[in-house]
LODO-332272 format. One record per atom (N, C-alpha, C): residue in three letters; chain; x, y, z; atom name; residue number from 1. Coordinates in steps of 0.2 Angstrom, whole numbers. Layout:
residues N
res  chain  px  py  pz  atom  n
ALA  A  X  Y  Z  CA  NUM;
...
This chain:
residues 213
res  chain  px  py  pz  atom  n
MET  A  -57  43  59  N  1;
MET  A  -50  39  62  CA  1;
MET  A  -48  41  70  C  1;
GLY  A  -45  38  74  N  2;
GLY  A  -44  40  80  CA  2;
GLY  A  -38  39  80  C  2;
LEU  A  -33  43  86  N  3;
LEU  A  -26  44  87  CA  3;
LEU  A  -21  39  85  C  3;
ARG  A  -24  34  89  N  4;
ARG  A  -20  26  88  CA  4;
ARG  A  -21  25  80  C  4;
GLU  A  -26  23  76  N  5;
GLU  A  -27  20  71  CA  5;
GLU  A  -23  26  66  C  5;
LEU  A  -23  33  68  N  6;
LEU  A  -20  39  63  CA  6;
LEU  A  -11  37  66  C  6;
LYS  A  -11  34  70  N  7;
LYS  A  -3  33  74  CA  7;
LYS  A  -1  26  69  C  7;
LYS  A  -4  24  68  N  8;
LYS  A  -4  18  65  CA  8;
LYS  A  -2  16  58  C  8;
ALA  A  -7  20  54  N  9;
ALA  A  -8  22  46  CA  9;
ALA  A  -2  27  44  C  9;
GLN  A  1  31  49  N  10;
GLN  A  7  35  49  CA  10;
GLN  A  12  31  49  C  10;
THR  A  13  28  53  N  11;
THR  A  19  22  53  CA  11;
THR  A  20  17  47  C  11;
ARG  A  15  16  47  N  12;
ARG  A  13  10  40  CA  12;
ARG  A  17  12  33  C  12;
GLN  A  15  18  32  N  13;
GLN  A  15  23  26  CA  13;
GLN  A  24  25  26  C  13;
HIS  A  27  25  33  N  14;
HIS  A  33  28  34  CA  14;
HIS  A  39  22  33  C  14;
ILE  A  36  14  34  N  15;
ILE  A  39  10  33  CA  15;
ILE  A  37  9  26  C  15;
ALA  A  33  9  25  N  16;
ALA  A  34  8  15  CA  16;
ALA  A  36  11  13  C  16;
ASP  A  36  18  13  N  17;
ASP  A  40  22  9  CA  17;
ASP  A  47  23  10  C  17;
THR  A  50  21  16  N  18;
THR  A  58  19  15  CA  18;
THR  A  60  13  12  C  18;
ALA  A  57  8  12  N  19;
ALA  A  58  2  9  CA  19;
ALA  A  58  1  1  C  19;
TRP  A  50  7  -2  N  20;
TRP  A  50  9  -8  CA  20;
TRP  A  58  13  -10  C  20;
ARG  A  56  19  -8  N  21;
ARG  A  67  21  -7  CA  21;
ARG  A  72  15  -9  C  21;
LEU  A  73  12  -3  N  22;
LEU  A  79  9  -5  CA  22;
LEU  A  78  3  -8  C  22;
PHE  A  74  -2  -10  N  23;
PHE  A  72  -5  -15  CA  23;
PHE  A  72  0  -23  C  23;
ALA  A  70  5  -23  N  24;
ALA  A  70  7  -32  CA  24;
ALA  A  81  11  -34  C  24;
ASP  A  82  12  -24  N  25;
ASP  A  91  13  -25  CA  25;
ASP  A  95  9  -29  C  25;
ARG  A  92  2  -23  N  26;
ARG  A  99  -3  -23  CA  26;
ARG  A  96  -11  -26  C  26;
GLY  A  89  -11  -28  N  27;
GLY  A  84  -16  -29  CA  27;
GLY  A  83  -20  -25  C  27;
PHE  A  78  -24  -27  N  28;
PHE  A  73  -28  -21  CA  28;
PHE  A  78  -34  -17  C  28;
ASP  A  81  -36  -21  N  29;
ASP  A  85  -44  -19  CA  29;
ASP  A  91  -40  -14  C  29;
ARG  A  92  -34  -15  N  30;
ARG  A  99  -33  -12  CA  30;
ARG  A  97  -28  -6  C  30;
VAL  A  90  -28  -4  N  31;
VAL  A  87  -24  3  CA  31;
VAL  A  84  -30  7  C  31;
ALA  A  90  -28  12  N  32;
ALA  A  85  -35  18  CA  32;
ALA  A  79  -31  24  C  32;
VAL  A  74  -34  25  N  33;
VAL  A  68  -31  29  CA  33;
VAL  A  73  -26  34  C  33;
ALA  A  79  -34  38  N  34;
ALA  A  82  -28  43  CA  34;
ALA  A  85  -22  42  C  34;
GLU  A  86  -20  35  N  35;
GLU  A  90  -13  34  CA  35;
GLU  A  83  -10  32  C  35;
VAL  A  78  -11  32  N  36;
VAL  A  73  -6  32  CA  36;
VAL  A  71  -4  37  C  36;
ALA  A  69  -8  42  N  37;
ALA  A  67  -8  50  CA  37;
ALA  A  73  -2  52  C  37;
ARG  A  82  -3  52  N  38;
ARG  A  85  2  53  CA  38;
ARG  A  84  9  49  C  38;
GLU  A  83  11  45  N  39;
GLU  A  83  15  42  CA  39;
GLU  A  76  18  42  C  39;
ALA  A  71  18  44  N  40;
ALA  A  63  20  45  CA  40;
ALA  A  65  19  55  C  40;
ARG  A  68  16  57  N  41;
ARG  A  71  17  66  CA  41;
ARG  A  64  15  67  C  41;
VAL  A  63  6  66  N  42;
VAL  A  57  5  70  CA  42;
VAL  A  60  -3  71  C  42;
ALA  A  58  -7  74  N  43;
ALA  A  62  -13  77  CA  43;
ALA  A  58  -15  70  C  43;
GLU  A  64  -24  69  N  44;
GLU  A  60  -27  64  CA  44;
GLU  A  54  -30  64  C  44;
ALA  A  55  -32  70  N  45;
ALA  A  45  -34  72  CA  45;
ALA  A  40  -31  69  C  45;
THR  A  41  -23  71  N  46;
THR  A  36  -20  68  CA  46;
THR  A  35  -20  60  C  46;
VAL  A  40  -20  56  N  47;
VAL  A  38  -20  48  CA  47;
VAL  A  35  -27  48  C  47;
PHE  A  38  -32  51  N  48;
PHE  A  32  -38  49  CA  48;
PHE  A  26  -39  53  C  48;
ASN  A  24  -36  57  N  49;
ASN  A  17  -34  60  CA  49;
ASN  A  13  -29  53  C  49;
TYR  A  16  -25  51  N  50;
TYR  A  13  -20  46  CA  50;
TYR  A  13  -24  39  C  50;
PHE  A  18  -28  36  N  51;
PHE  A  19  -32  30  CA  51;
PHE  A  22  -37  33  C  51;
PRO  A  18  -45  31  N  52;
PRO  A  19  -51  32  CA  52;
PRO  A  25  -52  27  C  52;
THR  A  26  -50  24  N  53;
THR  A  32  -52  17  CA  53;
THR  A  35  -46  14  C  53;
LYS  A  42  -46  13  N  54;
LYS  A  46  -42  10  CA  54;
LYS  A  42  -38  2  C  54;
GLU  A  39  -45  -1  N  55;
GLU  A  35  -41  -7  CA  55;
GLU  A  28  -37  -5  C  55;
ASP  A  25  -36  0  N  56;
ASP  A  19  -34  3  CA  56;
ASP  A  21  -27  4  C  56;
LEU  A  29  -25  6  N  57;
LEU  A  31  -20  8  CA  57;
LEU  A  31  -18  0  C  57;
PHE  A  38  -17  -5  N  58;
PHE  A  35  -16  -11  CA  58;
PHE  A  29  -13  -13  C  58;
TYR  A  25  -18  -13  N  59;
TYR  A  18  -17  -17  CA  59;
TYR  A  13  -14  -11  C  59;
HIS  A  15  -11  -6  N  60;
HIS  A  9  -7  -5  CA  60;
HIS  A  5  0  -6  C  60;
ARG  A  8  1  -12  N  61;
ARG  A  4  7  -14  CA  61;
ARG  A  1  4  -19  C  61;
PHE  A  3  0  -22  N  62;
PHE  A  0  -5  -27  CA  62;
PHE  A  -8  -10  -26  C  62;
ASP  A  -8  -10  -18  N  63;
ASP  A  -13  -14  -15  CA  63;
ASP  A  -19  -8  -13  C  63;
VAL  A  -14  -1  -12  N  64;
VAL  A  -20  5  -9  CA  64;
VAL  A  -23  6  -16  C  64;
PHE  A  -19  5  -23  N  65;
PHE  A  -24  8  -27  CA  65;
PHE  A  -29  3  -27  C  65;
GLY  A  -26  -2  -28  N  66;
GLY  A  -31  -8  -31  CA  66;
GLY  A  -38  -7  -26  C  66;
ALA  A  -39  -5  -19  N  67;
ALA  A  -43  -6  -14  CA  67;
ALA  A  -46  2  -18  C  67;
GLY  A  -44  5  -19  N  68;
GLY  A  -48  12  -21  CA  68;
GLY  A  -51  11  -28  C  68;
LEU  A  -49  7  -33  N  69;
LEU  A  -52  6  -38  CA  69;
LEU  A  -60  1  -37  C  69;
VAL  A  -58  -2  -33  N  70;
VAL  A  -63  -5  -32  CA  70;
VAL  A  -69  -2  -26  C  70;
GLU  A  -68  2  -21  N  71;
GLU  A  -69  7  -18  CA  71;
GLU  A  -73  12  -21  C  71;
ALA  A  -70  15  -29  N  72;
ALA  A  -73  18  -32  CA  72;
ALA  A  -82  16  -35  C  72;
VAL  A  -79  10  -39  N  73;
VAL  A  -87  5  -40  CA  73;
VAL  A  -89  3  -36  C  73;
ALA  A  -89  4  -30  N  74;
ALA  A  -95  3  -23  CA  74;
ALA  A  -96  10  -23  C  74;
ARG  A  -95  13  -24  N  75;
ARG  A  -96  19  -23  CA  75;
ARG  A  -100  25  -27  C  75;
ARG  A  -100  22  -34  N  76;
ARG  A  -104  25  -37  CA  76;
ARG  A  -111  28  -40  C  76;
PRO  A  -111  33  -40  N  77;
PRO  A  -119  35  -39  CA  77;
PRO  A  -123  33  -44  C  77;
ASP  A  -129  32  -41  N  78;
ASP  A  -134  28  -47  CA  78;
ASP  A  -135  32  -53  C  78;
GLY  A  -136  25  -58  N  79;
GLY  A  -136  29  -64  CA  79;
GLY  A  -128  28  -67  C  79;
GLU  A  -124  27  -65  N  80;
GLU  A  -118  25  -66  CA  80;
GLU  A  -114  18  -68  C  80;
PRO  A  -113  17  -75  N  81;
PRO  A  -112  10  -75  CA  81;
PRO  A  -104  9  -72  C  81;
VAL  A  -102  4  -72  N  82;
VAL  A  -96  1  -69  CA  82;
VAL  A  -90  4  -72  C  82;
LEU  A  -91  2  -78  N  83;
LEU  A  -84  5  -84  CA  83;
LEU  A  -86  12  -82  C  83;
ASP  A  -89  17  -81  N  84;
ASP  A  -86  23  -81  CA  84;
ASP  A  -83  25  -75  C  84;
ALA  A  -84  20  -69  N  85;
ALA  A  -82  24  -62  CA  85;
ALA  A  -73  20  -61  C  85;
PHE  A  -77  14  -65  N  86;
PHE  A  -68  12  -65  CA  86;
PHE  A  -63  13  -67  C  86;
ARG  A  -66  18  -75  N  87;
ARG  A  -61  21  -81  CA  87;
ARG  A  -58  27  -74  C  87;
ARG  A  -63  32  -73  N  88;
ARG  A  -65  36  -69  CA  88;
ARG  A  -58  37  -65  C  88;
TYR  A  -58  31  -60  N  89;
TYR  A  -53  33  -54  CA  89;
TYR  A  -44  29  -58  C  89;
LEU  A  -48  26  -63  N  90;
LEU  A  -38  20  -65  CA  90;
LEU  A  -36  28  -68  C  90;
LEU  A  -38  33  -73  N  91;
LEU  A  -35  38  -76  CA  91;
LEU  A  -34  45  -71  C  91;
GLY  A  -36  45  -66  N  92;
GLY  A  -39  51  -61  CA  92;
GLY  A  -33  50  -57  C  92;
GLN  A  -30  47  -56  N  93;
GLN  A  -25  45  -50  CA  93;
GLN  A  -16  49  -53  C  93;
GLY  A  -16  49  -60  N  94;
GLY  A  -9  52  -60  CA  94;
GLY  A  -3  51  -57  C  94;
GLY  A  -2  50  -51  N  95;
GLY  A  6  45  -49  CA  95;
GLY  A  12  47  -52  C  95;
LEU  A  17  44  -53  N  96;
LEU  A  21  47  -55  CA  96;
LEU  A  23  48  -62  C  96;
LEU  A  19  45  -67  N  97;
LEU  A  18  46  -73  CA  97;
LEU  A  17  55  -76  C  97;
ALA  A  12  54  -71  N  98;
ALA  A  8  61  -73  CA  98;
ALA  A  14  67  -70  C  98;
GLU  A  17  67  -64  N  99;
GLU  A  22  71  -64  CA  99;
GLU  A  28  72  -69  C  99;
ALA  A  30  64  -70  N  100;
ALA  A  35  65  -75  CA  100;
ALA  A  35  69  -81  C  100;
GLU  A  26  69  -85  N  101;
GLU  A  23  73  -88  CA  101;
GLU  A  23  80  -87  C  101;
ALA  A  22  82  -81  N  102;
ALA  A  23  87  -80  CA  102;
ALA  A  30  90  -82  C  102;
GLY  A  37  86  -80  N  103;
GLY  A  43  89  -81  CA  103;
GLY  A  47  86  -76  C  103;
ASP  A  45  85  -69  N  104;
ASP  A  48  82  -65  CA  104;
ASP  A  53  75  -69  C  104;
ARG  A  59  78  -68  N  105;
ARG  A  66  72  -72  CA  105;
ARG  A  65  69  -66  C  105;
GLU  A  63  68  -58  N  106;
GLU  A  66  65  -52  CA  106;
GLU  A  61  58  -53  C  106;
ALA  A  55  61  -55  N  107;
ALA  A  48  54  -56  CA  107;
ALA  A  51  51  -61  C  107;
LEU  A  52  53  -69  N  108;
LEU  A  54  49  -75  CA  108;
LEU  A  59  41  -69  C  108;
ASP  A  64  45  -67  N  109;
ASP  A  70  43  -65  CA  109;
ASP  A  68  36  -58  C  109;
ARG  A  63  37  -55  N  110;
ARG  A  61  33  -52  CA  110;
ARG  A  56  28  -54  C  110;
LEU  A  52  29  -60  N  111;
LEU  A  49  25  -63  CA  111;
LEU  A  53  19  -68  C  111;
ARG  A  58  24  -71  N  112;
ARG  A  62  20  -72  CA  112;
ARG  A  66  15  -67  C  112;
ALA  A  68  17  -60  N  113;
ALA  A  70  13  -57  CA  113;
ALA  A  66  6  -55  C  113;
VAL  A  59  8  -54  N  114;
VAL  A  55  4  -51  CA  114;
VAL  A  53  1  -54  C  114;
SER  A  54  1  -62  N  115;
SER  A  53  -3  -66  CA  115;
SER  A  57  -9  -68  C  115;
ARG  A  64  -5  -68  N  116;
ARG  A  69  -10  -67  CA  116;
ARG  A  68  -16  -61  C  116;
VAL  A  70  -12  -56  N  117;
VAL  A  68  -18  -51  CA  117;
VAL  A  61  -24  -53  C  117;
ILE  A  55  -22  -54  N  118;
ILE  A  50  -28  -56  CA  118;
ILE  A  52  -31  -59  C  118;
ALA  A  54  -29  -64  N  119;
ALA  A  57  -34  -71  CA  119;
ALA  A  62  -41  -70  C  119;
ALA  A  67  -36  -65  N  120;
ALA  A  70  -41  -61  CA  120;
ALA  A  70  -46  -58  C  120;
SER  A  65  -46  -53  N  121;
SER  A  60  -51  -48  CA  121;
SER  A  56  -56  -51  C  121;
PRO  A  58  -61  -51  N  122;
PRO  A  53  -65  -51  CA  122;
PRO  A  48  -67  -46  C  122;
ALA  A  51  -65  -39  N  123;
ALA  A  47  -63  -36  CA  123;
ALA  A  41  -57  -33  C  123;
LEU  A  45  -53  -36  N  124;
LEU  A  38  -46  -38  CA  124;
LEU  A  34  -48  -42  C  124;
LEU  A  36  -49  -48  N  125;
LEU  A  32  -52  -55  CA  125;
LEU  A  26  -56  -53  C  125;
ALA  A  28  -60  -48  N  126;
ALA  A  22  -66  -47  CA  126;
ALA  A  19  -63  -41  C  126;
ARG  A  21  -61  -35  N  127;
ARG  A  18  -55  -30  CA  127;
ARG  A  13  -50  -35  C  127;
GLU  A  15  -48  -42  N  128;
GLU  A  10  -40  -43  CA  128;
GLU  A  2  -48  -47  C  128;
ARG  A  6  -52  -50  N  129;
ARG  A  0  -56  -55  CA  129;
ARG  A  -5  -57  -49  C  129;
ARG  A  -2  -61  -43  N  130;
ARG  A  -8  -60  -37  CA  130;
ARG  A  -10  -55  -36  C  130;
ALA  A  -8  -50  -34  N  131;
ALA  A  -13  -43  -33  CA  131;
ALA  A  -17  -43  -37  C  131;
MET  A  -16  -42  -45  N  132;
MET  A  -21  -41  -49  CA  132;
MET  A  -27  -45  -50  C  132;
ALA  A  -25  -50  -48  N  133;
ALA  A  -30  -58  -46  CA  133;
ALA  A  -35  -56  -42  C  133;
ASP  A  -32  -55  -36  N  134;
ASP  A  -36  -52  -30  CA  134;
ASP  A  -39  -45  -29  C  134;
GLN  A  -38  -41  -34  N  135;
GLN  A  -43  -35  -37  CA  135;
GLN  A  -48  -37  -41  C  135;
ALA  A  -48  -40  -44  N  136;
ALA  A  -51  -45  -48  CA  136;
ALA  A  -57  -49  -45  C  136;
ASP  A  -54  -51  -42  N  137;
ASP  A  -60  -57  -35  CA  137;
ASP  A  -62  -50  -33  C  137;
ALA  A  -60  -46  -29  N  138;
ALA  A  -65  -41  -24  CA  138;
ALA  A  -69  -37  -29  C  138;
LEU  A  -67  -36  -34  N  139;
LEU  A  -71  -32  -39  CA  139;
LEU  A  -79  -38  -41  C  139;
ALA  A  -75  -43  -42  N  140;
ALA  A  -82  -48  -43  CA  140;
ALA  A  -86  -49  -39  C  140;
ASP  A  -82  -51  -34  N  141;
ASP  A  -87  -51  -27  CA  141;
ASP  A  -92  -46  -26  C  141;
LEU  A  -88  -38  -27  N  142;
LEU  A  -93  -33  -26  CA  142;
LEU  A  -99  -33  -31  C  142;
LEU  A  -98  -36  -36  N  143;
LEU  A  -103  -33  -43  CA  143;
LEU  A  -109  -40  -42  C  143;
ALA  A  -107  -47  -40  N  144;
ALA  A  -111  -51  -37  CA  144;
ALA  A  -115  -50  -33  C  144;
ALA  A  -112  -46  -28  N  145;
ALA  A  -117  -45  -23  CA  145;
ALA  A  -122  -38  -24  C  145;
GLU  A  -121  -33  -28  N  146;
GLU  A  -125  -30  -32  CA  146;
GLU  A  -132  -33  -31  C  146;
GLY  A  -132  -40  -36  N  147;
GLY  A  -141  -44  -37  CA  147;
GLY  A  -140  -43  -44  C  147;
ASP  A  -145  -45  -44  N  148;
ASP  A  -149  -47  -54  CA  148;
ASP  A  -149  -42  -56  C  148;
GLU  A  -149  -35  -55  N  149;
GLU  A  -150  -29  -56  CA  149;
GLU  A  -142  -28  -62  C  149;
ILE  A  -135  -31  -63  N  150;
ILE  A  -131  -30  -67  CA  150;
ILE  A  -131  -40  -70  C  150;
GLY  A  -134  -43  -68  N  151;
GLY  A  -133  -50  -67  CA  151;
GLY  A  -130  -57  -65  C  151;
GLY  A  -127  -61  -65  N  152;
GLY  A  -126  -67  -62  CA  152;
GLY  A  -120  -66  -60  C  152;
GLU  A  -117  -70  -55  N  153;
GLU  A  -107  -71  -53  CA  153;
GLU  A  -106  -71  -58  C  153;
ILE  A  -107  -75  -65  N  154;
ILE  A  -102  -77  -71  CA  154;
ILE  A  -102  -70  -73  C  154;
THR  A  -107  -68  -75  N  155;
THR  A  -106  -60  -79  CA  155;
THR  A  -103  -56  -74  C  155;
ALA  A  -104  -56  -67  N  156;
ALA  A  -98  -52  -64  CA  156;
ALA  A  -92  -53  -65  C  156;
ARG  A  -89  -59  -63  N  157;
ARG  A  -83  -63  -65  CA  157;
ARG  A  -80  -59  -70  C  157;
VAL  A  -84  -61  -77  N  158;
VAL  A  -80  -59  -84  CA  158;
VAL  A  -78  -52  -84  C  158;
ALA  A  -86  -47  -83  N  159;
ALA  A  -83  -40  -82  CA  159;
ALA  A  -78  -37  -78  C  159;
ALA  A  -77  -40  -70  N  160;
ALA  A  -72  -40  -67  CA  160;
ALA  A  -63  -40  -70  C  160;
ASN  A  -65  -47  -72  N  161;
ASN  A  -56  -47  -76  CA  161;
ASN  A  -55  -44  -83  C  161;
ALA  A  -61  -42  -85  N  162;
ALA  A  -60  -37  -92  CA  162;
ALA  A  -59  -32  -88  C  162;
LEU  A  -60  -30  -85  N  163;
LEU  A  -59  -22  -82  CA  163;
LEU  A  -51  -20  -79  C  163;
ILE  A  -50  -27  -75  N  164;
ILE  A  -43  -29  -71  CA  164;
ILE  A  -37  -29  -76  C  164;
GLY  A  -40  -32  -82  N  165;
GLY  A  -37  -34  -88  CA  165;
GLY  A  -35  -27  -92  C  165;
VAL  A  -39  -20  -94  N  166;
VAL  A  -36  -16  -95  CA  166;
VAL  A  -31  -15  -91  C  166;
HIS  A  -32  -11  -84  N  167;
HIS  A  -28  -11  -79  CA  167;
HIS  A  -20  -15  -79  C  167;
ARG  A  -20  -21  -81  N  168;
ARG  A  -13  -25  -82  CA  168;
ARG  A  -11  -23  -88  C  168;
THR  A  -15  -21  -93  N  169;
THR  A  -11  -21  -99  CA  169;
THR  A  -7  -13  -98  C  169;
LEU  A  -11  -8  -95  N  170;
LEU  A  -7  -2  -97  CA  170;
LEU  A  -3  -3  -91  C  170;
ILE  A  -3  -5  -86  N  171;
ILE  A  6  -6  -81  CA  171;
ILE  A  11  -10  -88  C  171;
ASP  A  9  -16  -91  N  172;
ASP  A  13  -20  -96  CA  172;
ASP  A  16  -16  -100  C  172;
TYR  A  12  -8  -102  N  173;
TYR  A  14  -4  -108  CA  173;
TYR  A  18  0  -104  C  173;
VAL  A  18  1  -98  N  174;
VAL  A  20  8  -99  CA  174;
VAL  A  27  5  -95  C  174;
ARG  A  29  -2  -93  N  175;
ARG  A  34  -2  -89  CA  175;
ARG  A  39  -6  -98  C  175;
ARG  A  34  -8  -102  N  176;
ARG  A  40  -11  -107  CA  176;
ARG  A  41  -3  -110  C  176;
ARG  A  38  2  -113  N  177;
ARG  A  39  7  -115  CA  177;
ARG  A  46  12  -109  C  177;
VAL  A  45  11  -102  N  178;
VAL  A  50  15  -98  CA  178;
VAL  A  56  12  -100  C  178;
LEU  A  57  4  -98  N  179;
LEU  A  62  0  -100  CA  179;
LEU  A  67  3  -105  C  179;
ALA  A  62  3  -113  N  180;
ALA  A  64  4  -117  CA  180;
ALA  A  66  10  -118  C  180;
ASP  A  66  15  -115  N  181;
ASP  A  67  23  -114  CA  181;
ASP  A  63  25  -123  C  181;
ASP  A  59  23  -125  N  182;
ASP  A  55  25  -129  CA  182;
ASP  A  49  32  -130  C  182;
ARG  A  51  34  -132  N  183;
ARG  A  50  41  -131  CA  183;
ARG  A  46  45  -126  C  183;
PRO  A  50  45  -119  N  184;
PRO  A  46  45  -113  CA  184;
PRO  A  45  52  -114  C  184;
GLY  A  45  59  -115  N  185;
GLY  A  41  63  -117  CA  185;
GLY  A  34  64  -119  C  185;
ALA  A  32  55  -123  N  186;
ALA  A  24  55  -126  CA  186;
ALA  A  22  50  -121  C  186;
LEU  A  26  46  -114  N  187;
LEU  A  21  42  -115  CA  187;
LEU  A  17  41  -111  C  187;
ALA  A  14  50  -108  N  188;
ALA  A  9  49  -101  CA  188;
ALA  A  3  50  -109  C  188;
GLY  A  5  55  -113  N  189;
GLY  A  -2  55  -118  CA  189;
GLY  A  -2  47  -123  C  189;
ASP  A  1  45  -123  N  190;
ASP  A  2  38  -127  CA  190;
ASP  A  -3  33  -122  C  190;
VAL  A  -2  35  -116  N  191;
VAL  A  -5  29  -112  CA  191;
VAL  A  -13  31  -112  C  191;
ARG  A  -15  37  -112  N  192;
ARG  A  -20  40  -111  CA  192;
ARG  A  -23  36  -120  C  192;
THR  A  -21  37  -124  N  193;
THR  A  -22  34  -131  CA  193;
THR  A  -24  26  -129  C  193;
ALA  A  -20  25  -126  N  194;
ALA  A  -22  15  -125  CA  194;
ALA  A  -24  14  -122  C  194;
ALA  A  -27  17  -116  N  195;
ALA  A  -33  17  -111  CA  195;
ALA  A  -39  19  -115  C  195;
ALA  A  -40  23  -119  N  196;
ALA  A  -46  25  -124  CA  196;
ALA  A  -49  19  -128  C  196;
GLN  A  -42  16  -132  N  197;
GLN  A  -44  10  -135  CA  197;
GLN  A  -47  5  -131  C  197;
GLY  A  -45  2  -125  N  198;
GLY  A  -45  -3  -121  CA  198;
GLY  A  -52  -2  -118  C  198;
PHE  A  -53  5  -116  N  199;
PHE  A  -62  4  -114  CA  199;
PHE  A  -67  5  -118  C  199;
ASP  A  -66  7  -123  N  200;
ASP  A  -66  9  -132  CA  200;
ASP  A  -71  1  -133  C  200;
LEU  A  -67  -3  -132  N  201;
LEU  A  -69  -11  -134  CA  201;
LEU  A  -73  -14  -129  C  201;
LEU  A  -71  -14  -121  N  202;
LEU  A  -76  -14  -118  CA  202;
LEU  A  -84  -13  -118  C  202;
GLU  A  -84  -5  -121  N  203;
GLU  A  -89  -1  -122  CA  203;
GLU  A  -92  -5  -130  C  203;
ARG  A  -90  -8  -132  N  204;
ARG  A  -94  -9  -139  CA  204;
ARG  A  -95  -18  -139  C  204;
GLY  A  -90  -20  -137  N  205;
GLY  A  -93  -27  -135  CA  205;
GLY  A  -87  -31  -139  C  205;
LEU  A  -89  -37  -136  N  206;
LEU  A  -82  -41  -141  CA  206;
LEU  A  -85  -48  -147  C  206;
ARG  A  -93  -43  -148  N  207;
ARG  A  -96  -47  -151  CA  207;
ARG  A  -94  -47  -158  C  207;
ARG  A  -91  -44  -161  N  208;
ARG  A  -88  -42  -168  CA  208;
ARG  A  -80  -41  -167  C  208;
TYR  A  -76  -41  -163  N  209;
TYR  A  -71  -43  -162  CA  209;
TYR  A  -67  -48  -165  C  209;
GLY  A  -60  -44  -168  N  210;
GLY  A  -59  -52  -171  CA  210;
GLY  A  -63  -56  -177  C  210;
THR  A  -66  -54  -180  N  211;
THR  A  -70  -56  -184  CA  211;
THR  A  -67  -54  -193  C  211;
ARG  A  -64  -61  -196  N  212;
ARG  A  -61  -62  -202  CA  212;
ARG  A  -65  -60  -208  C  212;
SER  A  -64  -59  -212  N  213;
SER  A  -66  -56  -217  CA  213;
SER  A  -69  -62  -224  C  213;
């Protein structure tokens, strides 16, 4: 990365971090883009150059994470199943949940604040659903491009949506638990257990899932 590209990446990250802090403190709908620009000490036009919408500002980290998920699958070594590469990246990033598990009270407070902001904003919830759909499409396109080795386009899209479905389920699970303040000290361990159950189901396949006796 050249000096100019590095400077642009740093500016983009600074704007996103500033916005995220303001949103967590005051709520998404109560913060204007102009306020983000003033706090970040950049022009409002600069903010829009990097982030076309206010929702894009909020979900910058999520978008970066989603791109990393797809990249992890693309770079998996020969002989490694897609599921293993996806699971390793998804569970290996840590984030606020890992910081909270390590005893960082501020991380848990930030997780609560962000969860409340998202739950209270239809615009953010809609943007999140679109981001998840975009991640599934990107992953499906990648898998379909790998050719006949892993099956055709339909197989690739079913697999991609199933994997992203685990991701979305875990996000919803964490948000529900955090907002209910349900045993926060046990949350990280419970998420690992829930993830294992979800991925185990995908590993076994759905052939006998839900079979009535």
